[in-house]
SERO-4910 file (N, C-alpha, C, O; in steps of 0.05 Angstrom, whole numbers):
BEGIN
 pado doro    nc1    nc2    nc3   cac1   cac2   cac3    cc1    cc2    cc3    oc1    oc2    oc3
  Met    A   -629    176    369   -627    179    339   -649    186    323   -669    174    329
  Ala    A   -651    202    304   -677    210    294   -682    191    272   -665    181    257
  Arg    A   -703    187    271   -719    165    260   -712    173    222   -712    194    210
  Arg    A   -709    152    214   -698    152    188   -730    158    167   -750    144    171
  Ala    A   -728    174    150   -749    183    130   -757    160    120   -740    143    116
  Thr    A   -787    152    114   -796    128     89   -812    143     73   -820    165     80
  Ile    A   -818    131     49   -832    142     29   -856    152     32   -866    169     17
  His    A   -870    139     59   -895    150     64   -897    182     74   -915    198     72
  Asp    A   -865    184     89   -865    213    109   -862    237     82   -869    261     83
  Val    A   -850    225     61   -848    238     35   -871    254     21   -874    277     13
  Ala    A   -889    229     21   -916    231      8   -932    250     18   -946    263      3
  Ala    A   -931    254     49   -948    259     61   -941    293     61   -957    311     57
  Ala    A   -908    295     69   -896    320     62   -905    338     39   -909    362     39
  Ala    A   -906    318     15   -913    329    -14   -940    331    -19   -947    343    -39
  Gly    A   -958    321     -3   -987    317    -11   -989    302    -35  -1008    308    -51
  Val    A   -971    283    -41   -986    259    -58   -983    233    -54   -969    229    -34
  Ser    A   -993    212    -67   -989    184    -56   -962    169    -53   -943    184    -53
  Val    A   -957    150    -51   -934    131    -47   -928    127    -71   -905    128    -79
  Ala    A   -949    123    -87   -942    111   -119   -929    140   -131   -909    138   -146
  Thr    A   -938    162   -126   -932    186   -142   -898    189   -135   -879    192   -152
  Val    A   -896    187   -109   -874    190   -100   -848    177   -115   -828    188   -123
  Ser    A   -854    149   -116   -841    127   -125   -831    134   -152   -807    132   -159
  Lys    A   -852    144   -169   -851    147   -196   -831    174   -202   -816    177   -221
  Ala    A   -838    193   -180   -821    218   -187   -791    212   -174   -775    229   -181
  Val    A   -784    197   -162   -760    187   -153   -743    176   -168   -719    181   -167
  Asn    A   -759    154   -187   -752    137   -204   -745    152   -235   -733    141   -253
  Gly    A   -756    179   -235   -761    187   -260   -778    177   -282   -774    180   -306
  Arg    A   -798    164   -271   -819    153   -292   -837    171   -302   -835    193   -292
  Tyr    A   -855    167   -318   -871    190   -336   -898    180   -320   -902    158   -309
  Gly    A   -917    205   -319   -944    209   -311   -944    220   -284   -957    208   -267
  Val    A   -928    244   -277   -923    258   -260   -920    281   -267   -901    285   -283
  Ala    A   -937    305   -258   -927    332   -278   -907    341   -260   -904    334   -237
  Glu    A   -890    361   -278   -866    371   -268   -870    383   -243   -856    377   -224
  Glu    A   -895    405   -241   -895    414   -212   -898    395   -191   -889    401   -168
  Thr    A   -907    377   -194   -909    353   -176   -884    343   -168   -875    344   -145
  Ala    A   -872    334   -188   -847    321   -189   -827    336   -166   -815    326   -148
  Ala    A   -828    366   -174   -809    379   -167   -815    382   -135   -796    382   -119
  Arg    A   -842    385   -126   -851    380   -101   -841    356    -85   -836    353    -61
  Val    A   -840    342   -100   -831    309    -85   -809    308    -83   -802    294    -63
  Leu    A   -787    320    -98   -755    318    -99   -752    339    -82   -730    340    -70
  Gln    A   -771    363    -74   -763    384    -50   -760    367    -24   -741    366     -8
  Ala    A   -786    351    -22   -793    340      4   -769    315     11   -761    310     33
  Val    A   -760    302    -13   -742    282    -12   -719    295      3   -711    287     25
  Ser    A   -707    318    -14   -683    335      1   -687    345     30   -669    346     48
  Asp    A   -715    353     32   -718    363     63   -715    340     84   -707    344    107
  Leu    A   -721    317     76   -724    301     91   -701    275     99   -697    258    116
  Gly    A   -689    285     77   -658    267     73   -673    234     68   -670    214     84
  Tyr    A   -684    235     50   -696    201     42   -686    197     25   -683    213      6
  Glu    A   -675    164     29   -662    157     11   -675    123     10   -680    107     29
  Ser    A   -680    121    -20   -693     99    -26   -680     69    -20   -655     66    -17
  Ser    A   -696     50    -18   -674     20    -10   -665     15    -33   -678     11    -54
  Leu    A   -633     14    -28   -621     -2    -45   -626    -25    -55   -628    -31    -79
  Val    A   -630    -43    -32   -646    -77    -46   -678    -71    -63   -686    -83    -84
  Ala    A   -689    -54    -51   -719    -58    -72   -712    -39    -97   -728    -43   -115
  Ser    A   -699    -25   -100   -688    -16   -119   -683    -31   -146   -693    -32   -168
  Ser    A   -653    -47   -129   -647    -62   -148   -663    -89   -158   -658   -100   -179
  Met    A   -682    -96   -141   -703   -111   -148   -722   -107   -174   -728   -125   -190
  Arg    A   -731    -81   -173   -742    -75   -192   -725    -71   -221   -733    -78   -243
  Ser    A   -702    -60   -216   -682    -58   -247   -662    -67   -250   -646    -57   -265
  Arg    A   -655    -94   -234   -637   -110   -235   -609    -90   -236   -591    -98   -250
  Arg    A   -607    -68   -224   -585    -56   -222   -585    -39   -203   -604    -24   -197
  Thr    A   -557    -41   -188   -557    -22   -167   -540     -3   -162   -542     11   -142
  Gly    A   -515     -1   -186   -500     26   -183   -479     23   -170   -463     42   -171
  Val    A   -474      1   -157   -456     -8   -141   -431    -31   -150   -434    -51   -164
  Ile    A   -408    -22   -136   -385    -41   -142   -380    -48   -122   -376    -29   -107
  Gly    A   -377    -78   -108   -362    -90    -90   -329    -96    -91   -316   -107   -110
  Val    A   -322    -89    -72   -294    -98    -65   -288   -119    -40   -285   -111    -16
  Leu    A   -285   -144    -49   -279   -164    -25   -252   -163    -20   -234   -159    -37
  Val    A   -248   -170      9   -221   -171     20   -223   -186     42   -242   -184     59
  Ala    A   -209   -198     43   -200   -222     73   -200   -203     97   -213   -206    118
  Asp    A   -181   -182     91   -185   -164    121   -177   -138    107   -169   -135     84
  Phe    A   -181   -114    131   -177    -86    112   -150    -88    128   -152    -87    152
  Glu    A   -119    -92    114    -97    -91    124    -83    -67    107    -99    -52     95
  Pro    A    -58    -61    104    -46    -46     94    -51    -43     58    -57    -24     44
  Phe    A    -48    -67     54    -49    -74     20    -75    -70     15    -82    -48      4
  Ser    A    -94    -87     22   -127    -82     14   -135    -48     21   -155    -38     10
  Ala    A   -121    -33     38   -130    -10     42   -120     10     15   -134     28      6
  Glu    A    -97      4      7    -90     16    -17    -95      6    -44    -88     17    -65
  Ile    A   -108    -16    -42   -121    -25    -69   -147     -6    -68   -152     10    -86
  Leu    A   -165     -9    -45   -187      5    -39   -188     37    -47   -209     47    -56
  Lys    A   -168     50    -43   -161     74    -54   -162     71    -86   -178     84    -99
  Gly    A   -147     55    -97   -146     58   -127   -169     58   -136   -174     76   -152
  Val    A   -193     34   -130   -211     29   -138   -230     54   -143   -239     59   -165
  Gly    A   -234     69   -119   -245     89   -117   -230    111   -132   -242    130   -141
  Trp    A   -208    108   -135   -193    134   -162   -204    126   -180   -216    144   -192
  Gly    A   -206     95   -194   -213     88   -216   -248     90   -223   -256     89   -246
  Leu    A   -261     92   -204   -291     97   -207   -299    127   -205   -322    135   -211
  Arg    A   -280    144   -198   -287    174   -198   -298    184   -222   -314    202   -218
  Glu    A   -295    177   -247   -310    185   -263   -338    168   -277   -349    175   -298
  Thr    A   -345    152   -265   -366    137   -258   -388    139   -249   -385    157   -232
  His    A   -408    133   -250   -434    134   -235   -437    111   -215   -458    106   -203
  Tyr    A   -408     95   -210   -414     73   -195   -409     77   -160   -390     91   -154
  Asp    A   -421     68   -145   -416     74   -117   -394     55   -109   -382     43   -127
  Leu    A   -387     49    -86   -367     32    -81   -369     22    -51   -368     37    -32
  Leu    A   -373     -8    -49   -378    -18    -24   -353    -41    -18   -346    -61    -31
  Ala    A   -344    -32      2   -320    -55     16   -331    -67     33   -344    -55     50
  Tyr    A   -328    -98     34   -339   -118     48   -312   -139     50   -297   -146     33
  Ser    A   -314   -146     77   -299   -164     90   -316   -184     99   -331   -175    116
  Gly    A   -319   -207     95   -337   -233    109   -330   -250    126   -307   -256    123
  Ser    A   -338   -260    139   -330   -270    163   -318   -297    156   -330   -312    141
  Arg    A   -289   -304    167   -274   -322    159   -274   -338    184   -251   -345    186
  Gln    A   -288   -348    204   -296   -357    225   -289   -390    221   -275   -402    237
  His    A   -298   -398    203   -294   -429    194   -267   -434    187   -250   -448    198
  Ser    A   -266   -419    165   -240   -424    141   -235   -406    129   -255   -393    122
  Asp    A   -210   -395    119   -193   -374    105   -204   -385     75   -209   -367     59
  Gln    A   -206   -411     67   -209   -427     47   -241   -419     36   -261   -424     49
  Gly    A   -242   -407     12   -270   -407      2   -290   -383     17   -314   -386     18
  Trp    A   -275   -356     29   -290   -338     43   -301   -323     17   -322   -310     21
  Glu    A   -292   -321     -8   -305   -306    -27   -331   -314    -35   -350   -299    -41
  Arg    A   -334   -341    -36   -361   -357    -46   -385   -343    -23   -408   -335    -30
  Arg    A   -376   -343      0   -399   -342     19   -407   -309     19   -429   -304     28
  Ser    A   -391   -288     10   -385   -260     12   -406   -263    -13   -429   -256     -8
  Leu    A   -399   -274    -38   -413   -269    -62   -442   -275    -56   -457   -256    -56
  Ser    A   -449   -295    -53   -476   -312    -39   -487   -283    -32   -502   -274    -49
  Arg    A   -484   -271    -16   -495   -246      1   -492   -226    -14   -511   -209    -13
  Leu    A   -473   -220    -30   -481   -194    -37   -491   -194    -72   -506   -175    -78
  Ser    A   -486   -208    -87   -488   -210   -119   -518   -215   -122   -529   -230   -106
  Gly    A   -529   -204   -140   -564   -202   -146   -571   -180   -138   -583   -165   -153
  Thr    A   -566   -172   -108   -584   -153   -105   -567   -124    -90   -579   -103    -85
  Leu    A   -539   -127    -86   -529   -106    -78   -507    -96    -89   -500    -75    -79
  Ile    A   -492   -105   -108   -474   -100   -124   -472   -112   -155   -477   -136   -162
  Asp    A   -467    -94   -168   -465   -104   -202   -444   -113   -211   -446   -121   -235
  Gly    A   -418   -115   -198   -393   -120   -208   -381   -125   -181   -390   -114   -160
  Val    A   -358   -144   -182   -341   -144   -157   -315   -150   -163   -308   -163   -183
  Ile    A   -296   -137   -141   -270   -143   -149   -253   -160   -121   -251   -152    -97
  Met    A   -247   -174   -127   -234   -199   -102   -202   -192    -97   -184   -192   -114
  Val    A   -200   -186    -71   -169   -183    -71   -160   -202    -54   -172   -211    -35
  Thr    A   -135   -211    -64   -122   -239    -56   -136   -257    -48   -134   -269    -26
  Pro    A   -159   -264    -73   -180   -288    -68   -165   -313    -65   -144   -310    -78
  Thr    A   -166   -336    -55   -167   -363    -52   -173   -378    -74   -157   -393    -86
  Val    A   -198   -375    -80   -205   -393   -102   -217   -370   -134   -218   -346   -133
  Leu    A   -222   -381   -150   -235   -366   -166   -254   -379   -179   -268   -367   -196
  Glu    A   -258   -406   -174   -281   -420   -185   -305   -414   -171   -314   -430   -155
  Val    A   -319   -390   -175   -339   -379   -163   -366   -377   -175   -365   -372   -199
  Asn    A   -394   -381   -166   -412   -383   -191   -424   -357   -187   -435   -357   -165
  Thr    A   -427   -338   -197   -447   -311   -191   -456   -302   -213   -448   -314   -233
  Glu    A   -473   -280   -218   -489   -273   -234   -473   -243   -244   -482   -232   -264
  Val    A   -455   -234   -232   -441   -207   -238   -412   -213   -247   -398   -232   -239
  Pro    A   -405   -193   -265   -373   -200   -272   -362   -196   -248   -372   -187   -228
  Ile    A   -330   -207   -251   -319   -208   -232   -284   -203   -242   -276   -212   -264
  Val    A   -266   -186   -221   -240   -189   -229   -230   -190   -208   -242   -181   -188
  Ala    A   -205   -204   -207   -187   -211   -188   -163   -196   -184   -151   -187   -204
  Val    A   -155   -193   -157   -133   -176   -152   -114   -190   -137   -121   -195   -113
  Asp    A    -86   -198   -147    -69   -220   -136    -78   -241   -121    -76   -246    -97
  Pro    A    -89   -255   -145    -98   -285   -136    -84   -296   -128    -61   -293   -135
  His    A    -95   -320   -102    -73   -340    -95    -58   -355   -121    -34   -359   -123
  Thr    A    -74   -360   -136    -69   -381   -155    -58   -373   -177    -47   -389   -192
  Gly    A    -58   -346   -181    -50   -328   -208    -70   -334   -235    -94   -339   -231
  His    A    -61   -333   -255    -82   -332   -280   -102   -349   -282    -96   -373   -280
  Ala    A   -122   -344   -286   -150   -361   -284   -167   -356   -308   -159   -338   -323
  Asp    A   -184   -366   -312   -210   -358   -325   -217   -329   -325   -223   -316   -346
  Leu    A   -217   -320   -301   -225   -301   -297   -201   -272   -302   -177   -276   -302
  Pro    A   -211   -249   -304   -191   -228   -304   -184   -223   -285   -200   -218   -266
  Thr    A   -154   -222   -284   -135   -213   -263   -121   -191   -265   -116   -183   -288
  Val    A   -113   -176   -243    -95   -162   -238    -67   -166   -222    -71   -179   -201
  Glu    A    -47   -161   -227    -19   -165   -207      4   -151   -206      2   -132   -222
  Ser    A     19   -152   -198     45   -145   -197     62   -159   -207     55   -182   -213
  Asp    A     94   -151   -211    114   -175   -223    128   -175   -193    147   -160   -188
  Ser    A    116   -191   -177    131   -203   -155    161   -210   -156    179   -204   -141
  Phe    A    160   -229   -184    188   -241   -183    205   -225   -192    228   -226   -181
  Ala    A    201   -205   -213    222   -185   -217    230   -165   -192    254   -161   -189
  Gly    A    211   -154   -174    213   -142   -158    236   -153   -132    252   -139   -121
  Ala    A    233   -169   -130    249   -192   -107    276   -193   -118    297   -190   -105
  His    A    274   -198   -137    302   -200   -159    321   -177   -154    345   -176   -149
  Gln    A    302   -159   -159    321   -130   -157    323   -119   -134    340   -102   -131
  Ala    A    303   -128   -110    316   -121    -79    340   -138    -72    359   -128    -61
  Thr    A    339   -169    -78    359   -180    -70    383   -169    -87    403   -162    -75
  Ser    A    382   -169   -112    406   -161   -125    421   -138   -114    446   -137   -109
  Tyr    A    403   -119   -111    415    -95    -94    432   -101    -69    456    -97    -63
  Leu    A    416   -110    -59    442   -123    -27    464   -137    -32    485   -135    -19
  Ala    A    459   -152    -52    486   -164    -65    508   -140    -75    532   -137    -68
  Glu    A    497   -129    -87    509   -102   -100    523    -91    -82    546    -84    -88
  Leu    A    514    -85    -52    524    -70    -36    545    -88    -20    559    -77     -2
  Gly    A    548   -110    -25    566   -127    -11    555   -152     12    567   -163     30
  His    A    534   -154      4    522   -167     27    528   -198     15    525   -204     -9
  Thr    A    536   -214     33    539   -246     20    518   -263     34    507   -281     21
  Arg    A    512   -259     62    492   -272     76    466   -257     71    463   -236     83
  Ile    A    446   -267     55    420   -253     52    400   -268     61    393   -288     48
  Gly    A    389   -260     85    363   -274     90    338   -262     76    336   -241     64
  Phe    A    319   -281     79    290   -281     66    269   -283     90    269   -303    104
  Leu    A    254   -263     95    233   -271    109    204   -267    101    190   -247    101
  Ala    A    198   -294     94    175   -305     68    153   -295     80    151   -289    104
  Gly    A    134   -292     62     99   -287     63     85   -317     62     96   -339     65
  Arg    A     57   -310     56     48   -337     61     52   -358     38     51   -350     15
  Pro    A     56   -385     42     66   -402     31     40   -411      8     44   -425    -12
  Asp    A     17   -402     14     -9   -412     -4    -10   -384    -26    -26   -385    -44
  Leu    A      6   -362    -23     -4   -339    -45     13   -341    -63     35   -344    -53
  Arg    A     14   -342    -88     27   -340   -112     46   -319   -116     68   -324   -126
  Ser    A     39   -297   -108     58   -270   -105     79   -271    -83    100   -258    -86
  Ser    A     73   -290    -55     97   -295    -45    111   -311    -56    134   -305    -61
  Ile    A    102   -340    -64    120   -352    -77    141   -344    -96    164   -352    -94
  Leu    A    133   -330   -111    146   -313   -129    167   -291   -124    181   -278   -140
  Arg    A    166   -290   -101    178   -267    -87    201   -284    -75    224   -274    -77
  Glu    A    198   -309    -65    219   -322    -55    231   -339    -84    254   -348    -81
  Ala    A    223   -342   -101    240   -349   -128    254   -329   -138    278   -335   -142
  Gly    A    247   -304   -142    260   -280   -146    287   -277   -130    309   -273   -140
  Tyr    A    282   -279   -105    304   -283    -82    322   -302    -83    343   -300    -71
  Arg    A    317   -327   -100    332   -346    -97    346   -345   -126    369   -354   -129
  Arg    A    333   -336   -144    344   -334   -174    368   -303   -168    392   -308   -174
  Ala    A    362   -282   -161    386   -268   -152    413   -276   -138    436   -271   -145
  Leu    A    404   -291   -117    430   -305   -102    444   -324   -120    469   -328   -118
  Ser    A    427   -337   -140    441   -349   -163    457   -337   -182    478   -347   -191
  Asp    A    445   -309   -188    458   -293   -211    482   -278   -199    498   -267   -214
  Ala    A    484   -276   -169    497   -258   -154    526   -284   -145    545   -279   -130
  Gly    A    521   -305   -158    539   -330   -146    546   -332   -120    568   -339   -112
  Leu    A    522   -324   -104    520   -332    -70    501   -361    -71    483   -367    -87
  Pro    A    514   -377    -47    497   -399    -43    474   -394    -32    472   -372    -20
  His    A    450   -411    -32    427   -408    -14    429   -424      6    431   -448      3
  Asp    A    428   -413     31    426   -423     53    398   -421     60    384   -401     59
  Pro    A    389   -450     71    359   -457     77    359   -443    106    338   -431    109
  Arg    A    376   -442    126    372   -434    147    370   -403    145    361   -390    164
  Leu    A    378   -392    121    370   -361    124    341   -347    112    340   -324    106
  Thr    A    323   -363    111    293   -369    101    275   -373    119    271   -397    122
  Arg    A    259   -357    136    243   -364    154    221   -349    140    222   -331    124
  Val    A    192   -366    153    171   -363    135    152   -353    160    146   -366    179
  Gly    A    144   -318    152    130   -305    168    103   -300    173     93   -292    194
  Ser    A     91   -310    145     63   -314    132     51   -286    137     27   -286    137
  Tyr    A     62   -264    139     46   -242    139     31   -239    163     10   -227    166
  Leu    A     44   -253    180     25   -252    210     47   -235    230     72   -239    229
  Ala    A     35   -216    247     55   -200    266     71   -222    283     95   -223    287
  Asp    A     49   -241    294     71   -252    319     88   -276    304    109   -283    315
  Ala    A     81   -288    282     94   -304    269    118   -294    257    139   -308    255
  Val    A    115   -270    249    137   -249    243    161   -250    267    185   -256    266
  Ala    A    146   -242    285    166   -230    306    183   -256    317    206   -252    325
  Val    A    169   -284    318    182   -302    328    202   -315    303    225   -324    308
  Glu    A    194   -314    283    214   -320    259    237   -301    260    260   -308    266
  Ala    A    231   -277    256    252   -256    255    269   -260    279    293   -259    271
  Arg    A    269   -263    299    282   -277    322    299   -297    318    323   -293    325
  Ile    A    291   -322    306    306   -341    299    325   -334    286    348   -336    294
  Leu    A    316   -321    258    335   -316    236    359   -298    247    383   -301    240
  Leu    A    351   -278    265    371   -264    274    391   -268    296    412   -255    300
  Glu    A    380   -292    310    400   -303    331    407   -332    318    408   -352    332
  Thr    A    411   -333    295    422   -359    290    455   -358    289    464   -335    291
  Asp    A    474   -380    287    502   -378    296    511   -355    274    521   -333    281
  Arg    A    508   -361    253    517   -338    234    494   -326    214    487   -331    191
  Pro    A    487   -306    237    458   -285    224    469   -269    192    492   -264    186
  Pro    A    448   -266    179    451   -247    161    456   -217    163    445   -203    180
  Thr    A    475   -209    145    478   -182    146    454   -165    139    452   -142    149
  Ala    A    438   -176    123    417   -166    106    397   -184    102    402   -207     94
  Val    A    370   -173    107    341   -189     96    325   -172     80    319   -148     82
  Phe    A    317   -191     64    290   -181     42    269   -193     57    267   -216     63
  Ala    A    256   -175     62    224   -185     73    199   -192     48    199   -177     29
  Ala    A    186   -206     49    169   -202     27    139   -184     28    120   -185     11
  Asn    A    141   -168     56    125   -145     49    135   -124     70    155   -128     83
  Asp    A    123   -104     73    130    -76     89    127    -87    113    148    -88    127
  Val    A    105    -96    123     96    -96    141    111   -118    159    118   -114    182
  Ser    A    113   -141    143    144   -161    159    167   -149    164    180   -152    184
  Ala    A    176   -130    139    203   -113    147    201    -99    169    217   -100    188
  Leu    A    176    -84    169    180    -67    195    174    -79    220    179    -66    240
  Gly    A    162   -108    223    167   -122    243    194   -134    248    198   -138    272
  Leu    A    214   -141    233    235   -151    233    255   -129    241    275   -138    251
  Ile    A    253   -106    237    266    -80    250    266    -80    275    286    -82    290
  Arg    A    235    -78    282    229    -78    310    243   -103    331    246   -103    356
  Val    A    247   -117    316    261   -146    331    294   -145    338    307   -152    357
  Ala    A    299   -132    313    328   -122    314    338   -107    336    358   -111    350
  Glu    A    320    -85    336    318    -63    353    321    -75    389    333    -68    409
  Gln    A    306    -96    383    304   -106    417    328   -130    423    332   -139    445
  Leu    A    343   -136    401    362   -147    404    397   -128    401    421   -134    400
  Gly    A    383   -105    401    412    -86    397    427    -83    377    447    -69    378
  Ile    A    417    -99    351    426    -99    324    412    -75    305    389    -75    297
  Arg    A    429    -58    302    424    -28    288    423    -35    257    437    -49    242
  Val    A    397    -18    254    392    -20    224    397     12    217    387     30    230
  Pro    A    417     17    191    424     -5    171    456    -14    182    467    -33    171
  Asp    A    470      2    205    496    -10    211    504    -42    210    521    -53    196
  Asp    A    491    -50    225    490    -81    228    470   -100    216    470   -124    216
  Leu    A    451    -83    203    435   -100    187    427    -82    166    422    -58    171
  Ser    A    425    -94    140    401    -76    120    377    -95    121    377   -119    127
  Val    A    357    -79    115    321    -90    111    312    -74     84    316    -50     78
  Ile    A    297    -97     69    284    -90     52    259   -107     48    256   -131     49
  Gly    A    237    -80     43    210    -97     45    199   -102     23    216   -109      7
  Phe    A    175   -100     13    152   -100    -12    132    -94     -7    120   -105     11
  Asp    A    119    -68    -27     94    -61    -28    101    -27    -27     92    -13    -45
  Asp    A    113    -16     -9    114     13     -6     88     26      4     78     46     -6
  Ile    A     79     13     25     61     22     43     65     48     53     89     52     58
  Pro    A     48     69     59     54     92     74     69     87     96     85    105    100
  Asp    A     69     70    110     89     73    146    111     59    136    125     50    155
  Ala    A    122     52    106    147     46    103    159     75     98    177     80    115
  Ser    A    156     94     82    174    121     84    165    142    107    176    165    106
  Gln    A    149    137    125    142    148    146    155    137    177    157    152    196
  Ser    A    161    112    176    172     98    199    200    116    208    208    135    194
  Ala    A    212    110    229    233    122    238    257    122    226    272    141    226
  Ile    A    260     98    216    283     97    196    268     89    168    259     66    165
  Pro    A    266    110    147    247    106    129    259     80    110    282     80    101
  Leu    A    236     53    105    243     32     99    252     34     69    239     48     54
  Thr    A    273     18     59    284     16     37    259    -11     22    256    -34     31
  Thr    A    248      0      2    228    -25    -10    220    -35    -39    232    -24    -58
  Val    A    205    -50    -42    200    -48    -70    171    -39    -79    149    -48    -74
  Arg    A    175    -25    -88    147     -9    -97    126    -27   -116    131    -28   -141
  Gln    A    105    -40   -106     81    -45   -125     61    -22   -128     52     -9   -110
  Pro    A     53    -19   -156     35      9   -157      6     -4   -141    -11    -10   -157
  Met    A     -1     -9   -116    -19    -14   -107    -49     -2   -106    -68    -13    -95
  Gln    A    -48     26   -120    -71     46   -124    -74     36   -147    -93     20   -149
  Arg    A    -58     40   -172    -60     30   -193    -70      5   -204    -84      2   -224
  Leu    A    -60    -15   -185    -78    -41   -187   -106    -40   -183   -122    -54   -195
  Gly    A   -113    -21   -163   -143    -17   -159   -159     -6   -178   -183    -11   -184
  Ala    A   -139     13   -189   -151     28   -212   -161      6   -238   -181      6   -252
  Thr    A   -143     -9   -237   -132    -16   -268   -159    -43   -268   -168    -51   -289
  Ala    A   -166    -51   -243   -183    -68   -242   -210    -60   -239   -229    -74   -246
  Ala    A   -212    -36   -229   -241    -22   -230   -251     -9   -258   -275     -6   -265
  Ala    A   -225     -3   -274   -233     -1   -303   -237    -27   -321   -255    -28   -338
  Met    A   -225    -41   -316   -228    -68   -325   -262    -79   -328   -273    -86   -348
  Leu    A   -272    -77   -300   -293    -84   -288   -314    -68   -303   -331    -77   -318
  Val    A   -309    -46   -297   -337    -26   -316   -336    -39   -347   -357    -48   -356
  Ala    A   -311    -41   -361   -313    -50   -382   -332    -73   -388   -351    -74   -404
  Leu    A   -322    -91   -369   -337   -120   -371   -372   -109   -368   -389   -116   -384
  Met    A   -379    -95   -349   -409    -88   -341   -422    -75   -365   -445    -80   -372
  Ser    A   -407    -60   -375   -418    -51   -400   -418    -68   -425   -424    -57   -446
  Gly    A   -411    -97   -425   -407   -109   -438   -387   -110   -466   -390   -123   -487
  Gln    A   -372    -95   -458   -341    -92   -468   -325   -116   -463   -330   -132   -445
  Thr    A   -303   -119   -479   -287   -134   -481   -261   -121   -471   -256   -105   -489
  Pro    A   -239   -119   -447   -224   -106   -442   -200   -114   -456   -198   -138   -462
  Glu    A   -178    -95   -464   -160   -102   -483   -145   -121   -472   -132   -136   -487
  Gln    A   -143   -125   -442   -126   -146   -428   -141   -164   -411   -157   -150   -397
  Thr    A   -142   -187   -406   -152   -198   -387   -138   -207   -366   -150   -216   -347
  His    A   -105   -205   -366    -93   -210   -348    -69   -191   -347    -50   -189   -363
  Val    A    -75   -177   -323    -54   -145   -338    -27   -158   -303    -31   -170   -282
  Glu    A     -7   -148   -313     16   -151   -294     39   -125   -292     53   -117   -310
  Leu    A     36   -117   -267     43    -90   -273     75    -85   -260     82   -102   -243
  Pro    A     90    -68   -266    115    -64   -268    120    -62   -234    100    -56   -221
  Thr    A    140    -67   -224    149    -59   -192    178    -46   -197    191    -49   -218
  Arg    A    186    -30   -173    210    -16   -174    222    -16   -146    208    -15   -125
  Leu    A    250    -16   -145    261    -10   -124    264     17   -112    272     35   -126
  Val    A    258     21    -88    259     56    -78    277     50    -53    267     39    -33
  Pro    A    302     55    -54    328     63    -34    318     83    -16    309    105    -23
  Arg    A    319     71     15    314     93     35    337     85     49    359     79     39
  Ala    A    332     84     77    354     92     98    362     62    111    383     57    123
  Thr    A    342     42    108    349     16    121    369     -6    100    368    -31    101
  Thr    A    383      7     85    397     -9     70    427     12     68    427     36     64
  Ala    A    454     -7     73    475      6     69    493    -23     64    485    -46     66
  Pro    A    525    -12     55    541    -37     58    546    -46     80    542    -32    100
  Pro    A    556    -72     82    561    -92    104    591    -72    120    611    -63    109
  Arg    A    584    -72    143    606    -58    153    643    -66    142    661    -49    137
  Gly    A    644    -94    142    670    -98    126    675    -89     98    697    -86     89
  Ala    A    651    -83     84    652    -71     62    657    -45     58    668    -37     38
  Val    A    647    -28     81    655     -2     85    684      1     87    699     13     71
  Ala    A    692    -12    113    719    -10    122    746    -18     94    768     -8     92
  Ala    A    736    -35     80    751    -47     50    747    -20     37    767     -7     33
  Arg    A    727    -10     31    733     12     10    744     36     17    755     50     -1
  Thr    A    742     48     49    754     67     63    787     60     62    800     80     62
  Ile    A    800     38     60    826     28     59    834     36     31    854     49     27
  Val    A    818     26     12    831     33    -14    827     67    -21    836     77    -42
***
């Protein structure tokens, strides 16, 4: 690998001192126009980039927004796309960071912030943070926080309404045994999706059977185990609402292994509308939450905070909507009944 150019290389190429290079690069007074042009040409020729840390120590500004995520999975990836889109008209760069969770999932944000704030980033967006009580010098916006609203500005989707709409849709198709593959029990949005599922059952006059709810926690191995238990119960569901698309797609794989056909024998609805939902072999019916818009909204809110402005809203909830595709259909009995009529 070629050695990275240093400020000394630029000084030698331009025939000036290191101090002159620093002044020219940072746009300070005291450098003749011709000399500054020569320095900047050397910078371009050599591909020199000044140290972000050194620059931030001088100016206390880095021009970088950090996005902290627990994992780089489909949901956080879409949030990152939205943040990038939201920053496209600003001068800010984007730094995506996933800190080590070797010791505990709780409090990973504090460790990450202690490493980044003050020297590498001017503000931060935390995605599904486990805690919101953090001490930092930079402004913070939280996306889909575990605990919901707090003193920090937050952006999230209407999980309750989305889950209610999904479950109601299955009931309207004629399903009476509707299962629920739950997400993380510590995540507020996941809890709200279960609440929306239960309310929709009640509104449709359907009983809630605890045996039809299994907790996959958004983990692939757990989803596979819990989905099998759900589908092999004595009176299995004819439809399942899963708390996210990854869980729904995992459920469909288990159904295929068991010889259960989707949607002929089993209807499935997910939540999120990640790219894989529409691109799967059987396009997934799902509840779309505007993930990229969540990221863009958080970015706009954070830029306002860093500019000393007060955002119009500090707690934003974006709407969700059902996207019917090929994994849902009336139960076979309902199809037969309609044919007879």
